C-alpha positions as CSV (number, residue, x, y, z in Angstrom):
1,X,-3.4,9.7,-17.1
2,X,-6.1,8.2,-14.7
3,X,-7.0,6.0,-11.7
4,X,-7.9,3.5,-14.1
5,X,-4.1,3.6,-15.8
6,X,-2.9,3.3,-12.3
7,X,-5.2,0.3,-11.6
8,X,-4.4,-1.4,-14.3
9,X,-0.3,-1.2,-13.7
10,X,-1.5,-3.1,-10.5
11,X,-3.0,-5.8,-12.3
12,X,0.3,-8.3,-12.3
13,X,0.4,-7.8,-8.6
14,X,-3.5,-8.7,-8.1
15,X,-2.7,-11.7,-10.1
16,X,0.1,-12.6,-7.8
17,X,-2.1,-12.1,-5.1
18,X,-4.8,-14.8,-6.0
19,X,-2.2,-16.8,-6.8
20,X,-1.1,-17.3,-2.9
21,X,-4.1,-17.9,-1.5
22,X,-3.6,-18.0,2.7
23,X,0.5,-17.6,2.8
24,X,1.5,-16.0,5.9
25,X,2.8,-12.4,5.9
26,X,6.7,-13.5,6.1
27,X,5.9,-15.8,3.0
28,X,4.0,-13.2,1.2
29,X,6.3,-11.0,1.7
30,X,9.2,-12.8,0.3
31,X,7.4,-13.6,-2.6
32,X,6.4,-10.2,-3.3
33,X,9.5,-9.0,-3.1
34,X,10.9,-12.0,-5.3
35,X,8.3,-11.3,-8.1
36,X,8.4,-8.0,-7.9
37,X,11.4,-6.0,-6.5
38,X,11.1,-2.0,-6.2
39,X,13.7,-1.9,-9.1
40,X,11.5,-4.0,-11.2
41,X,9.9,-2.2,-14.6
42,X,6.2,-3.2,-12.9
43,X,7.0,-1.6,-9.7
44,X,9.0,1.4,-11.3
45,X,6.0,2.0,-13.4
46,X,3.4,1.9,-10.4
47,X,5.9,4.3,-8.8
48,X,5.9,6.5,-11.6
49,X,2.0,6.6,-12.2
50,X,1.9,7.4,-7.9
51,X,4.3,10.4,-8.3
52,X,2.6,11.5,-11.6
53,X,-1.2,11.1,-10.0
54,X,-0.2,13.1,-6.9
55,X,1.4,15.7,-9.3
56,X,-1.9,15.7,-11.5
57,X,-4.4,15.3,-8.7
58,X,-6.0,12.5,-9.9
59,X,-4.2,10.6,-6.8
60,X,-4.3,11.4,-2.9
61,X,-6.7,14.4,-3.7
62,X,-7.6,14.3,0.0
63,X,-5.8,15.4,3.1
64,X,-6.2,14.6,6.7
65,X,-3.5,15.0,9.8
66,X,-0.6,15.6,7.2
67,X,-1.5,12.4,4.9
68,X,-2.8,12.5,1.7
69,X,-4.6,9.8,0.2
70,X,-7.5,8.3,-1.8
71,X,-9.0,5.1,-2.8
72,X,-7.8,3.6,-6.0
73,X,-10.4,0.7,-6.0
74,X,-12.6,-1.3,-4.3
75,X,-12.4,-5.2,-3.5
76,X,-13.6,-7.0,-6.7
77,X,-12.9,-10.0,-8.9
78,X,-10.5,-7.9,-10.7
79,X,-8.5,-6.8,-7.8
80,X,-8.2,-10.4,-6.3
81,X,-10.6,-9.2,-3.5
82,X,-8.4,-6.6,-2.2
83,X,-9.1,-3.2,-1.5
84,X,-6.6,-0.3,-2.7
85,X,-5.5,3.0,-1.3
86,X,-2.9,5.4,-2.2
87,X,-1.2,7.4,0.8
88,X,1.8,9.8,0.8
89,X,2.7,10.2,4.6
90,X,5.3,11.8,6.5
91,X,4.9,11.2,10.4
92,X,2.5,9.3,12.1
93,X,-0.8,8.1,10.5
94,X,-4.2,7.3,12.3
95,X,-4.4,3.8,14.3
96,X,-6.2,1.1,12.7
97,X,-6.5,-2.6,13.2
98,X,-6.2,-5.0,10.2
99,X,-8.7,-7.8,10.3
100,X,-7.6,-9.5,7.1
101,X,-4.2,-8.4,7.5
102,X,-2.4,-5.3,5.3
103,X,-0.2,-5.7,2.4
104,X,2.1,-2.3,1.3
105,X,4.1,-1.6,-1.4
106,X,6.4,1.5,0.0
107,X,8.5,4.1,-1.9
108,X,10.6,6.4,-0.3
109,X,10.3,9.8,-1.4
110,X,13.4,11.0,0.3
111,X,16.4,9.0,0.8
112,X,16.5,6.9,4.0
113,X,12.7,7.2,4.7
114,X,11.1,4.3,6.2
115,X,7.7,3.0,6.8
116,X,7.3,1.4,10.2
117,X,10.9,0.8,10.1
118,X,10.9,-1.0,6.7
119,X,12.7,1.0,3.8
120,X,11.3,0.9,0.5
121,X,9.3,-2.4,-0.7
122,X,6.8,-4.5,0.6
123,X,5.8,-4.7,4.4
124,X,3.3,-7.0,5.3
125,X,1.1,-7.6,8.5
126,X,-1.0,-10.4,9.4
127,X,-4.8,-10.9,10.1
128,X,-5.6,-9.0,13.1
129,X,-2.7,-6.7,13.6
130,X,-2.8,-3.2,14.3
131,X,-0.7,-0.4,14.3
132,X,-0.1,3.8,14.0
133,X,1.6,3.7,10.4
134,X,4.3,5.7,10.7
135,X,7.0,7.3,8.3
136,X,10.3,8.6,9.5
137,X,13.1,10.4,8.0
138,X,10.9,12.1,5.1
139,X,8.1,10.8,3.5
140,X,7.1,7.6,1.8
141,X,4.0,7.0,-1.1
142,X,2.5,3.7,-0.1
143,X,-0.2,1.5,-1.9
144,X,-2.7,-0.5,0.3
145,X,-3.8,-3.6,-0.3
146,X,-6.8,-4.7,2.2
147,X,-8.3,-8.3,1.8
148,X,-11.8,-7.4,1.6
149,X,-11.2,-3.7,2.1
150,X,-11.3,-4.6,6.0
151,X,-9.7,-1.9,8.6
152,X,-11.3,-0.8,11.6
153,X,-10.3,2.7,12.8
154,X,-9.7,4.0,16.1
155,X,-10.8,0.7,17.8
156,X,-9.4,0.0,21.6
157,X,-5.7,-0.7,21.4
158,X,-5.5,-4.3,22.6
């Protein structure tokens, strides 16, 4: 397996994101949860590839501050203009802002683990939001979709 197989498994999500246009965060989360629930075959395959990729070393090969991570794809027509990152996180990550928003597909590695207070599934942050991504109650595997790849690291907090 490889990163290319992981990106290929994300293709239905890219197609859905392209069709949703400028839907607000709540509408976007609801539509993604409806189209791709965490127990759907597509999402189960993404989860399987994520775990396999970390185990085999082709995903999340970098480490800093207790997080393992990797860039999966740069924004392109094939990714509906989104960059994609994979992160295995336990505890707090690095504070950052989302100029265009952030869409996260979260998989709990430990029962009861939460990402910014949310369990497994889809979490969506709107444009111009910011946070310290925090996993509590264990670890989570998270697929981050960033419109245009836009992210602001360590800018002053609002």
